[in-house]
C-alpha positions in Angstrom: 136.2 186.3 68.3 133.1 188.1 69.7 134.9 191.2 71.0 132.4 191.8 73.8 134.8 193.3 76.2 136.0 196.8 75.7 139.5 195.5 76.4 140.2 193.7 73.1 143.0 191.2 72.8 142.9 190.9 69.0 146.1 192.9 68.7 147.8 190.4 70.8 146.5 187.2 69.1 147.2 186.2 65.6 144.3 184.1 64.0 146.6 182.7 61.4 148.6 180.9 64.0 145.5 178.7 65.0 144.0 176.0 62.8 140.5 176.4 64.3 140.4 180.0 63.3 141.4 179.0 59.8 138.5 176.5 59.6 136.1 179.2 60.8 137.1 181.4 58.0 136.0 178.8 55.4 132.3 179.3 54.7 132.0 176.1 52.6 132.7 173.9 55.6 129.8 175.4 57.5 127.5 175.0 54.6 128.3 171.3 54.5 127.7 170.9 58.3 124.3 172.6 58.1 123.3 170.3 55.2 124.2 167.2 57.2 122.4 168.5 60.2 119.3 169.3 58.2 119.3 165.9 56.6 119.7 164.3 60.0 116.8 166.2 61.4 114.6 165.3 58.5 115.5 161.7 58.8 114.6 161.8 62.5 111.3 163.4 61.8 110.6 160.8 59.1 111.6 158.0 61.5 109.1 159.4 64.1 106.3 158.6 61.7 107.5 155.1 60.8 105.2 152.2 62.1 106.4 150.6 65.3 105.0 147.4 66.7 104.2 147.7 70.4 105.5 144.8 72.5 105.8 143.6 76.0 109.1 142.1 76.9 109.7 139.6 79.6 112.1 136.8 80.6 111.4 133.3 81.5 112.6 129.7 81.0 111.7 126.6 79.2 109.3 124.2 80.9 106.8 121.5 79.9 103.2 122.0 78.9 101.7 119.3 81.2 102.5 119.1 85.0 103.1 115.4 84.8 105.9 116.0 82.2 108.0 118.3 84.5 110.8 117.1 86.7 109.5 115.5 89.8 110.8 114.2 93.1 110.3 110.6 94.3 109.5 110.0 97.9 109.1 106.8 99.9 105.6 106.2 101.2 106.9 104.6 104.4 109.8 105.4 106.7 112.7 103.0 106.7 116.4 102.4 106.3 117.9 102.8 102.8 119.6 99.5 101.9 120.6 99.7 98.2 120.6 101.8 95.1 119.9 100.3 91.7 120.4 103.4 89.5 122.9 106.2 88.8 122.5 109.8 88.0 121.8 110.4 84.3 120.6 106.8 83.8 117.4 106.1 81.9 114.7 104.0 83.6 111.5 102.6 82.4 108.2 102.9 84.3 108.2 100.4 87.2 111.9 99.9 87.4 113.4 99.6 90.9 115.3 102.7 91.9 116.2 101.8 95.5 115.4 99.3 98.2 114.7 100.1 101.8 113.9 98.0 104.9 111.2 98.7 107.5 112.1 100.6 110.7 109.1 99.7 112.8 109.4 96.7 115.2 106.0 95.3 114.5 107.1 94.5 110.9 110.4 92.9 111.8 109.1 89.3 111.6 110.2 87.8 108.2 107.3 85.4 108.2 104.7 88.1 108.9 102.7 87.4 105.8 102.6 83.6 106.3 101.5 83.9 109.9 98.8 86.4 109.0 97.6 84.0 106.4 97.4 81.2 109.0 95.4 83.4 111.3 93.1 84.3 108.4 92.5 80.6 107.5 91.8 79.8 111.2 89.2 82.5 111.5 87.7 81.4 108.2 87.3 77.8 109.6 85.7 79.3 112.7 83.0 80.8 110.5 82.2 77.4 109.2 82.0 76.0 112.7 79.6 78.8 113.7 77.5 78.1 110.7 77.2 74.4 111.6 76.3 75.4 115.2 73.7 77.8 114.0 72.2 75.0 111.7 72.2 72.5 114.6 70.5 75.0 117.0 67.9 75.7 114.3 67.1 72.0 114.0 66.9 71.7 117.7 64.5 74.7 117.8 62.4 73.1 115.1 62.3 69.8 117.1 61.3 71.5 120.3 58.5 73.4 118.4 57.2 70.1 117.0 57.5 68.4 120.5 55.6 71.3 122.0 52.8 70.9 119.6 52.6 67.2 120.2 52.7 67.6 123.9 50.0 70.2 123.8 47.8 68.0 121.6 48.4 65.0 123.9 47.5 67.0 127.1 44.4 68.4 125.4 43.3 64.9 124.5 43.7 63.9 128.1 41.6 66.9 129.1 38.9 65.8 126.7 39.0 62.3 128.2 38.8 63.7 131.7 35.9 65.9 130.7 34.1 62.8 129.2 34.7 60.9 132.4 33.4 63.8 134.5 30.2 63.7 132.4 29.9 60.0 132.7 30.5 60.1 136.5 28.0 62.9 136.8 25.4 60.8 135.1 26.2 57.8 137.3 25.9 60.0 140.3 22.5 61.1 139.2 21.5 57.5 138.7 22.8 56.5 142.1 21.0 59.4 143.8 17.8 58.3 142.0 18.3 54.8 143.3 18.9 56.2 146.8 15.6 58.1 146.7 13.8 55.0 145.5 15.4 52.9 148.3 14.4 55.6 150.9 10.8 55.6 149.6 10.6 51.8 149.7 12.0 51.9 153.3 9.4 54.4 154.4 6.6 52.3 152.9 8.0 49.1 154.3 8.3 50.8 157.7 4.6 51.9 157.6 3.6 48.3 156.6 5.8 46.9 159.3 4.1 49.2 161.9 0.8 47.9 160.7 2.0 44.4 160.9 1.9 43.8 157.2 5.7 43.4 156.7 8.1 41.4 158.6 11.2 42.7 160.4 13.4 41.0 157.8 11.7 42.9 155.0 12.3 46.1 156.9 15.9 45.3 157.5 16.4 44.4 153.8 15.1 47.8 152.8 17.3 49.5 155.3 20.3 47.6 153.9 19.4 48.7 150.4 19.2 52.3 151.5 22.6 52.1 153.1 24.0 50.4 149.9 22.5 53.1 147.7 23.9 55.8 150.0 27.3 54.2 149.9 27.3 54.1 146.1 26.2 57.8 146.0 29.1 58.7 148.3 31.6 56.7 146.3 30.3 58.2 143.0 30.6 61.7 144.5 34.2 61.1 145.5 34.9 59.7 142.1 33.4 62.7 140.4 35.4 65.0 142.6 38.6 63.0 141.7 37.8 63.3 138.0 37.2 67.0 138.3 40.5 67.4 140.1 42.2 65.3 137.4 40.7 67.6 134.8 42.0 70.6 136.7 45.4 69.0 137.0 45.5 68.4 133.2 44.7 72.1 132.7 47.6 73.0 135.0 49.8 70.4 133.2 49.0 72.0 129.9 50.1 75.4 131.2 53.2 73.8 132.7 54.1 72.1 129.4 53.7 75.4 127.5 55.8 77.2 130.0 58.5 74.5 130.0 58.8 74.4 126.2 58.6 78.1 126.0 61.7 78.3 128.2 63.5 75.6 126.1 62.6 77.5 122.9 63.8 80.8 124.3 67.1 79.2 125.4 67.4 77.7 121.9 66.8 81.0 120.3 69.4 82.6 122.7 71.9 80.0 121.8 71.2 80.6 118.1 71.6 84.3 118.4 74.9 83.7 120.4 76.1 81.5 117.6 75.1 84.1 115.0 76.9 86.8 117.0 80.0 84.6 117.1 79.7 84.1 113.4 79.5 87.8 112.7 82.4 88.4 115.0 84.4 85.8 113.1 83.4 87.5 109.8 84.5 90.8 111.2 87.8 89.4 112.3 88.3 87.7 108.9 87.7 91.1 107.2 90.1 92.8 109.6 92.7 90.1 108.9 92.2 90.3 105.2 92.6 94.1 105.4 95.7 93.6 107.6 97.1 91.0 105.1 96.5 93.4 102.2 98.2 96.2 104.1 101.2 94.0 104.9 101.5 92.9 101.2 101.2 96.5 100.0 103.8 97.6 102.6 106.1 94.8 101.5 105.8 96.1 97.9 106.6 99.6 99.1 110.1 98.5 100.2 111.0 98.7 96.5 110.9 102.4 95.3 110.0 102.3 91.7 109.9 104.8 88.9 106.4 106.4 88.4 107.2 107.0 84.7 109.9 106.5 82.1 112.6 109.2 82.3 116.2 110.1 83.4 117.5 110.1 86.9 118.7 113.7 87.4 119.8 114.0 91.0 120.0 111.7 94.1 119.2 113.7 97.2 119.7 110.9 99.8 122.9 109.1 99.1 124.2 107.0 102.0 123.5 103.3 102.4 121.9 102.7 105.8 120.6 106.2 106.1 117.2 106.5 107.8 114.6 108.1 105.5 111.3 109.5 106.6 108.1 109.0 104.7 107.5 111.8 102.1 111.2 112.8 102.0 112.6 113.5 98.6 115.3 111.0 97.7 115.7 111.3 94.0 114.4 113.4 91.1 113.4 112.2 87.7 112.9 113.9 84.3 110.3 112.3 82.1 111.5 111.2 78.7 108.4 112.2 76.8 107.3 115.8 77.2 105.9 118.8 75.3 107.9 121.9 75.6 106.5 125.2 76.7 107.8 128.5 78.0 107.0 130.1 81.4 107.3 133.9 81.4 106.3 136.6 83.9 104.7 139.9 82.9 103.9 143.1 85.0 100.4 143.5 86.4 99.8 146.6 84.2 100.5 144.6 81.1 98.3 141.6 82.0 95.0 143.1 80.7 96.5 143.5 77.3 97.3 139.8 76.9 94.8 137.1 76.0 94.9 133.4 75.3 96.1 132.7 71.8 98.2 135.9 71.4 101.4 135.4 69.4 104.7 135.6 71.3 108.2 135.9 69.8 110.9 134.0 71.6 114.7 134.0 71.8 116.3 131.0 73.4 119.6 131.2 75.2 122.3 129.5 73.2 120.5 130.1 69.8 121.9 133.2 68.0 119.3 135.7 67.1 119.0 139.4 66.1 115.9 140.9 67.7 114.4 144.2 66.7 111.3 144.4 68.9 109.6 147.2 67.1 110.1 145.7 63.6 109.5 141.9 64.1 109.8 141.3 60.4 113.4 142.3 60.5 114.2 140.0 63.4 116.1 136.7 62.7 116.7 133.6 64.8 113.5 134.0 66.8 110.7 131.5 67.2 106.9 131.9 67.6 104.6 130.7 70.3 101.1 131.3 71.5 99.7 132.1 75.0 98.3 128.8 76.4 97.4 129.7 80.0 97.3 132.8 82.2 97.5 132.7 85.9 94.7 134.6 87.7 96.8 135.1 90.9 99.9 137.1 91.2 103.2 135.2 91.9 105.6 135.8 94.7 107.9 138.0 92.5 105.0 140.5 91.9 104.4 139.4 88.3 101.8 137.2 86.6 102.9 133.9 85.1 102.1 133.0 81.6 102.5 129.6 79.8 103.4 129.8 76.1 103.0 126.8 73.9 104.6 126.3 70.4 102.8 127.8 67.5 101.9 124.9 65.1 101.6 127.3 62.1 105.2 128.5 62.5 108.6 126.7 62.4 109.3 124.2 65.1 111.3 125.0 68.2 114.8 123.7 68.4 114.9 119.9 69.1 117.9 120.3 71.5 116.0 122.6 73.9 116.3 121.5 77.5 114.0 122.2 80.3 115.2 125.3 82.3 116.8 127.1 79.3 116.5 130.9 79.6 114.0 132.7 77.2 113.4 136.3 76.2 109.9 136.9 75.0 108.2 139.7 73.1 104.4 139.9 73.0 103.4 141.7 69.8 100.5 144.2 70.1 99.3 147.1 67.9 101.2 149.0 65.2 101.7 152.6 66.2 104.0 155.5 65.0 107.4 155.8 66.6 106.6 159.2 68.1 103.6 157.7 69.9 105.7 154.8 71.4 108.4 157.3 72.6 105.6 159.5 74.1 104.1 156.4 75.8 107.5 155.4 77.3 108.2 158.9 78.6 104.8 159.0 80.3 105.1 155.4 81.7 101.8 154.3 80.1 101.2 150.6 79.3 101.1 149.5 75.7 97.7 150.1 73.9 96.8 152.6 76.6 94.2 154.2 74.3 91.8 151.9 72.6 89.2 152.3 70.0 85.6 152.5 71.3 84.6 149.9 68.7 87.2 147.4 70.0 85.9 148.0 73.6 82.3 147.3 72.5 83.4 144.2 70.7 85.3 142.9 73.7 82.4 143.6 76.0 80.1 141.7 73.6 82.5 138.8 73.5 83.0 138.6 77.2 79.5 139.1 78.5 78.1 135.7 77.4 81.1 134.0 79.0 80.4 135.6 82.3 76.7 134.8 82.1 77.5 131.1 81.4 79.8 130.9 84.4 
């Protein structure tokens, strides 16, 4: 007892009556306790200088390496009424196998002979194209015939004009001759009249000369009228030539118009045929979409739409399928402060749910039952849970992952970093620093030299 107080109770308490006081009176017992404590303290100090492998721990689940190998939902492309199921949950289906059958819900597709009727329309429109081609050919021949007839008519009219011009020349020459004869007859009449006045010619001679003058005058008048008529005929032929050209120009224009109308009808028929072909292809494709088939080989995992006769909208999930061939991977999430410490190719230790393992994160060599992977992909955008997603693929240099792993199995992961003393790791955890908080300057320089060319290439 310490006997601090002036009022001691030692005379009232007998130490021999208490076991604890008896133990305190034994000095060997205390020497043993001090030895154990000293050894324990020394061991703790030694342990503080032991190497410790820094690591980043995170949880995730088993997934697949490729997006096409993950479970996917199957949706109908068109809206309709579910008529029949051909599979059950857990059943294996090959690619292209029919999963379900549905009927159309739109009234314009109710006709059971829709494809046949559309084919008949297509054939009719195709025949109309041939008819328009024949019409275009006939009009082209008609246009060619009119062109040839125009050339012949023009040539014929021009020949008539040449003939009229020749006749005008001949009549002009005849008119000159008749006028000459008239002048001669007038001269003879004047001389005969002088001789008659002198009594040298008889009245009969004078009258004969007067008659000749009248006859010559009549011939001149007739020839002048004839020349006028020939010139009028020539003018009429010129007018006729213009009329012929105008008439045939109108016929040719009408023929060209008919030809263009036929070509337009042909092009419309071709457009209608293309439209009907497109419509027929759409009907055939839509008819195929009534059967919902498996996009790849796999197992039916869950049917979402169950009832027969239920109306299903386009794009609605009706069943999910898990591909049969896939490459396993692990999807884990790390904190944003740990993301800069992880790079593609880093090794990751994994413990799968359902596979017994003893994990000592700081001494990975002492761990048993764990598997190894490598970082395959790193997301560059944070997830909704506030962490960054990593995709870990199997490490080909280590032992294989369990064959019985299923997609969705839980995983605990350990990203191995640098080897540091235990005291440093405890100090880091107490301060809340990320692993590898302090780095060697040489490592920083190497990383910068490695990353700079990549950025410059981008």
